[in-house]
Every structure is written in C-alpha cells, then in structure tokens.
Residue, then its C-alpha position, 0 to 999 in steps of 0.5 A: m073718624v069715631r062714631a058710637g053704635r048703638a047701646v047693647f043690653l044684657k040683662w042679668k038677674w043681680r043688674q043690667e049692663v049697658r055696652i056700647m059699641l065702639v065703630i071705628t073708620r079705617r083705610e087700606g094699611e091703618e091700624v087700630v091699637i087695642g090697649n095701653p098704646a105705649n104697650p097694646i095688648g094686640v094691633i088689627r090693622i086693615a091689610s086689604i079691600k076688594g069689593d066687598r071683602v075686608r083682610i084685616a091682620l092681628d098681632f096679639p101675643r100667642e096666648i091670646p085667643v082670637h076665633r072669628r064668631e062663627v067658631a066662637t060660638e061653637i067653641a062656647k057650645t060644645g067646647p074647646s074640642i071643635a077648634g082647628k075642625i070648623r070649615p068656611a063655607s064655600n060659597e064660590 
C-alpha cells in the first residue's frame, strides 16, 4: 500500500520547492528498493517488528553515507569528526 504524505515546503531566496514524503506500509521481511529496480542504489528491509520497535536492514554500497537523524543533525552542525562519538540515550 502506498500513500502520499503531507507536502513539505522549503523556501529559498530565489525559488520555492515542494517535496512530498512517500509513506509505504511494509510487513516484516518485506523490502523497499531505492533507485532503478534493475540496478538499485540500495534496499531497505523490515528485519523485525516487536511491539513499538521496528528493526530495519539497510543494504547500500559503503560509499553512500547512511546515518540516524540525530547523528546526521550533529554532523551537519559540527562536521564529520563527530561521527562515531554519538551514543543512543539509554531509556532502559
């Protein structure tokens, strides 16, 4: 099942860009192919679902950086030297 999400408006000085977030429903074990299906950039697989936790497996070439949002935000703010130093908050 594929549903279109809400539009995100990004304002630039010289233009306005509209991006739509694609929302896809997948079950455990199902995959999403990124890029050309004949030669995909990468594949995202739903590895497991337990309660409110979803584990995803990302299969991308090593040269494509993949980061959690909080890590990407820190890298954008402080530079790539922060990568590998951020640890998840312990809620247990």
